[in-house]
C-alpha positions in Angstrom: -34.2 -21.8 -51.9 -31.4 -19.4 -50.7 -30.8 -19.5 -46.9 -32.2 -16.6 -45.0 -29.7 -14.4 -43.2 -30.4 -14.0 -39.5 -31.9 -10.7 -38.6 -29.5 -8.0 -37.5 -29.9 -7.0 -33.8 -31.6 -3.7 -33.3 -29.4 -0.9 -32.2 -31.3 -0.6 -28.9 -30.8 -4.3 -28.1 -27.1 -4.1 -29.0 -26.7 -1.0 -26.7 -28.4 -2.8 -23.8 -26.2 -5.9 -24.3 -23.0 -3.7 -24.3 -24.2 -1.9 -21.1 -24.8 -5.3 -19.4 -21.4 -6.5 -20.4 -19.7 -3.4 -19.1 -21.6 -3.8 -15.8 -20.6 -7.4 -15.5 -17.0 -6.6 -16.2 -17.0 -3.8 -13.6 -18.6 -6.0 -11.0 -16.1 -8.8 -11.6 -13.2 -6.4 -11.3 -14.5 -5.0 -8.1 -15.0 -8.6 -6.8 -11.4 -9.5 -7.6 -9.6 -6.4 -6.4 -9.5 -4.6 -3.0 -10.5 -1.0 -3.7 -10.7 0.2 -0.1 -7.0 1.2 -0.1 -7.3 4.7 1.6 -5.8 7.6 -0.2 -6.2 10.2 2.4 -5.3 7.7 5.1 -2.0 7.1 3.3 -1.5 10.9 3.2 -2.0 10.9 7.0 0.5 8.0 7.3 2.9 10.0 5.2 2.6 13.0 7.5 3.3 10.7 10.5 6.3 9.2 8.7 7.7 12.6 7.9 7.4 13.8 11.5 8.9 10.5 12.7 11.9 10.9 10.4 12.6 14.4 11.7 12.1 13.4 15.4 14.2 10.3 15.0 17.0 12.3 13.4 17.2 14.4 16.6 17.7 11.5 18.9 21.0 11.0 20.7 20.9 7.1 20.8 19.8 4.4 18.4 17.4 3.0 21.1 15.5 6.3 21.2 15.6 6.4 17.4 14.0 3.0 17.4 11.4 4.1 20.0 10.3 7.0 17.8 9.8 4.7 14.8 7.9 2.2 16.9 5.5 4.9 18.1 5.1 6.0 14.5 4.4 2.5 13.4 1.6 2.0 16.1 0.0 5.4 15.2 0.2 4.7 11.4 -1.3 1.2 11.9 -4.2 2.6 13.8 -4.7 5.4 11.2 -4.5 2.9 8.3 -7.0 0.4 9.8 -9.4 3.2 10.7 -9.3 4.7 7.2 -9.6 1.3 5.5 -12.6 0.4 7.6 -14.2 3.8 7.0 -13.7 3.7 3.2 -14.9 0.1 3.0 -17.9 0.9 5.0 -18.8 3.8 2.7 -18.4 1.7 -0.4 -20.0 -1.5 1.1 -16.8 -3.5 0.5 -16.4 -6.6 2.8 -13.1 -6.6 4.7 -12.9 -10.1 6.0 -13.7 -12.0 2.9 -12.5 -12.0 -0.7 -10.0 -9.4 -1.9 -9.8 -7.7 1.5 -8.6 -10.9 3.2 -6.2 -11.8 0.4 -4.8 -8.2 0.6 -4.1 -8.6 4.4 -2.7 -12.1 4.1 -0.2 -11.0 1.5 0.8 -7.8 3.2 1.3 -9.2 6.7 4.1 -11.8 6.3 6.8 -9.4 5.0 6.0 -6.9 7.7 6.2 -9.6 10.4 9.6 -10.7 8.9 10.7 -7.1 9.1 9.9 -7.0 12.8 11.9 -10.3 13.4 14.9 -9.1 11.4 14.9 -5.8 13.4 15.5 -7.7 16.6 18.2 -9.9 14.9 20.0 -6.9 13.3 19.8 -4.9 16.6 21.3 -7.8 18.6 24.1 -8.2 16.0 24.9 -4.5 16.2 24.0 -4.0 12.5 21.7 -1.0 13.1 22.6 0.6 9.8 20.9 -2.2 7.9 17.5 -1.7 9.7 16.2 1.2 7.6 16.9 -0.5 4.3 15.4 -3.8 5.6 12.2 -1.9 6.7 11.8 -0.1 3.4 12.6 -3.3 1.3 10.2 -5.6 3.2 7.4 -3.0 3.5 7.6 -2.5 -0.3 7.5 -6.3 -0.7 4.4 -6.4 1.3 2.8 -3.7 -0.7 3.7 -5.4 -4.0 2.3 -8.7 -2.9 -0.9 -7.2 -1.5 -1.2 -4.9 -4.5 -1.8 -7.9 -6.7 -5.4 -7.8 -5.2 -5.8 -4.0 -5.3 -5.8 -1.1 -7.7 -2.9 -0.9 -10.2 -1.1 2.0 -8.6 -0.5 0.1 -5.3 2.2 -2.4 -6.7 4.0 0.6 -8.3 4.2 2.2 -4.8 5.6 -1.1 -3.5 8.3 -1.2 -6.1 9.3 2.4 -5.3 9.7 1.3 -1.6 11.8 -1.7 -2.6 14.1 0.4 -4.8 14.5 2.9 -2.0 15.2 0.0 0.4 17.9 -1.3 -1.9 19.5 2.1 -2.0 19.4 2.4 1.8 21.1 -0.9 2.3 24.2 0.4 0.6 24.0 4.1 1.4 26.2 5.9 3.9 24.6 6.1 7.4 24.2 9.9 7.1 21.6 9.3 4.4 19.4 6.9 6.3 17.1 9.3 8.1 16.5 11.2 4.8 15.8 7.9 2.9 13.3 7.0 5.6 11.6 10.4 5.3 11.5 10.0 1.5 10.0 6.5 1.8 7.6 6.4 4.8 6.9 10.1 4.4 7.2 11.1 0.8 6.0 8.0 -1.0 2.9 7.7 1.2 2.1 11.4 0.6 2.6 11.1 -3.2 0.7 7.8 -3.7 -1.9 8.7 -1.2 -2.9 11.8 -3.2 -2.9 9.7 -6.4 -5.1 7.0 -4.9 -7.5 9.6 -3.4 -7.9 11.4 -6.7 -8.3 8.4 -8.9 -10.0 5.9 -6.7 -11.8 8.1 -4.1 -10.9 8.9 -0.5 
């Protein structure tokens, strides 16, 4: 006798299966990526960076220039942490486990290295290399952490790295403007993109 063909799945069963697969895929993506990167928080950090670049440009000594950027870093760090915690809390995303922890562990080392190199370059009287070093290492941290985040984050990091490479070879008169473009402009641009595409 001819073998019977298995019955075709009903359209309703097929649709339910596809919906379940889509849900599983979305859940796995959320579990493997840190989606609490704050768009509007980055916009706020960009505003701080722009103001810091303008204020630093007006300083009469490099020590005061450095003090302005140090204050901007502290303020930006506080704003960034607050906005990440706020967004993660609204979306019920854990910060201290899974993607959030991997994001932080990959972002922190280049930033710490940037702080150490700042002291080394300052003591060696190579102040003109500091802006490029900051931009380059900050971008490296964003690229490394962005592997565990939404796709636009590593793109932002690459932009910082390119800008840092330019700053390392640029004339000193360009440096404040490159800092404004990076820590101000790139944060503003990508913050708006993240806020619109991925929420807050």
